[in-house]
C-alpha positions, -999 to 999 in steps of 0.1 A, spaced: 0 0 0 13 34 -8 11 62 18 19 98 14 40 113 42 53 148 44 89 150 56 112 179 61 143 182 39 167 172 67 147 140 72 148 131 35 185 138 33 192 117 64 171 88 50 189 90 17 223 88 35 212 59 56 197 41 26 229 46 6 251 34 34 229 2 38 226 -2 0 188 -2 3 160 19 -10 146 48 10 113 30 11 129 -1 27 145 21 54 112 38 61 93 4 63 119 -9 88 115 23 109 77 19 109 80 -18 119 103 -8 148 79 19 160 50 -5 159 69 -32 177 80 -7 204 44 2 210 32 -34 210 13 -32 177 35 -53 153 21 -81 132 -15 -76 143 -11 -108 165 -38 -95 188 -64 -101 161 -53 -135 148 -68 -158 174 -61 -175 207 -42 -204 194 -15 -184 176 0 -189 142 18 -222 145 -13 -243 153 -39 -254 128 -73 -241 137 -91 -274 130 -65 -294 150 -70 -269 179 -108 -274 178 -106 -312 176 -82 -313 206 -104 -290 226 -135 -311 219 -118 -343 227 -115 -331 263 -154 -332 266 
């Protein structure tokens, strides 16, 4: 998804220097910064909306295991 963000010239120049030093695109550097910000505030990956069993358990297997306890 594309997002329009207004940055001041000093921010753009700093991002360009960092991107060049890391041999990456400016967009990649910005995406990494957004990921770090979201992680720092506990909002990374949207895990809170996925479900109680987590990502590494099949939903049907979880349901069958829970029902077998009845």
